[in-house]
N, C-alpha and C positions, 0 to 999 in steps of 0.2 A: 708484301706490298698491300696497300689499301685497296678498297673497292673502286677507286677512280680508274685504275688501269685495267682494261679488258685484255690487253696484250702486255705481258711483262716487258718493260723497257730494259734493253741491254745496250751497253755502249757499242758493242760490235754491230748489233742489228741497226741501231739508229744511224751510226756512221756509214754502214753499208747502204742504207736507204738513201743517204745523201750523196752517194757517188754520182759524178757526172751531172750535178745540179749547180745552180747559182751558189748555193751555200758551200759546196765543195770548192768552187772556183774562188770564193772569198776566204777560204781557209777555215770555215766554221767546223768545229769538232765538238761532239758531245763528250762531256767529261764526268757527268754525275747524273744519277737518277735516284729520286727518293719516293716516298709514299705518295706525294701529291705535287711533285715538282721535277723539272728537268733543268740541267745546266749545260750550256755550251760556251765555248770560248772562240774568239776571233782575233787574229792579229791585226794591229793597226800598222799597215805597211802599204806598199805601192798599189795594192789591189783595193784598199779600203779607205784611202785618204782623199781629201779634196786638194786643190792646188796649194793651199797654205800649209800642207802637211799635217792637217788635223783630220780626225776621224770624220768621214763623210756622213751626213745625216741619213742618206739613202742606204749606206752600209748598215747603220744601226737598225733601220727599218727592216732590212733584209734579214738580219740576225733575229729580230723580234718575230717576224712572220715565219721564219724557219722553225723557231722554237714552238710557237703556238700551233702551227700546222702539224708538226710531228706529235706534239702532245695531244692534239685533237684526234688524230688518227689512232693513237694508242688507247683512246677511251671508247672506240667503236666496238660493238659486239660482233659485227660482221664486216671487217674491212675489205673483204673481197666483193661485197655487194654495195658498200657505202664508202664515201670519202668525205673529207672536209675541204672547203674552199674558203679562203679569206674574203669577206665582203666589206670590211671596214677596218682600217688601222689608223691609229694616231700615235704620234710620238712627240714628247716634250723633251727637247735637248737641254740639259741642265748644266753641263760642264764640258769643256773642251778636253779631248784626249789626243795627245800628240803621237806622231809616228814613232814606232819603237815600243809602244806599250801593247798590252793585250787587254781586250775587254771581255767581260764575262756576263752572259745573260742568264737570268733565272725566270722560268715561266711557272706560274701557278694559276689554278682555275679561279675564275670569278663565278661562272655558272656553266655547268655542263648539262645541257638539255638534249632531248632527242632530235631536235631540228636546229637549234641555235646554241652556240658555245661562245663564251667570253673568257679571254685569257689576259692576265696581267703579266707583263714582261719588264723586269728591271734590269738595266745594263749598268755595270759598274766598271770603273777603271782598275788598273793594276794595284791600286792602293785601297780598293774597296769602296771608293766614293761613287755615289749615284751620278751617272752621266746622262742617262736617258730613261724616261718612264714611258712605257708604251702599252696600249690596250688593243687587242685584236679580237674582232668578232668573226666567227666562222659559221657557215651554213653547212649542215649535214646534207649531202646529196647522194642520190642513187647513181652508181656507176653505170655506164652503158654496157 
């Protein structure tokens, strides 16, 4: 792994960290970790659709923030003393995704600083087409 990760990401560890969270309730599962990226998938089903049976924009944002927050935590030298919190997120929804599909989010760093982090999250549909482009800004904070 590259120098970006201070804690080596494992699928088991990332999925265990997500137990009993919003991401877990939405069916988000981490499926890949690379040198400078993470990938998670989320089903487009009754938990994640809006009334017209399309992927809910809020579910896309939840996937994006889950990916960025976990990535941010993995870059911390001392995650017992510090954490990351999202302070700004935006999402541009570019394509509808229908119920029955699965979306895949990939997070990559824009900037990983000591106090502020910025992450780019691209979400694609089951055919690999870009459905949402999101940017998350996180603040590194001292835990209580």
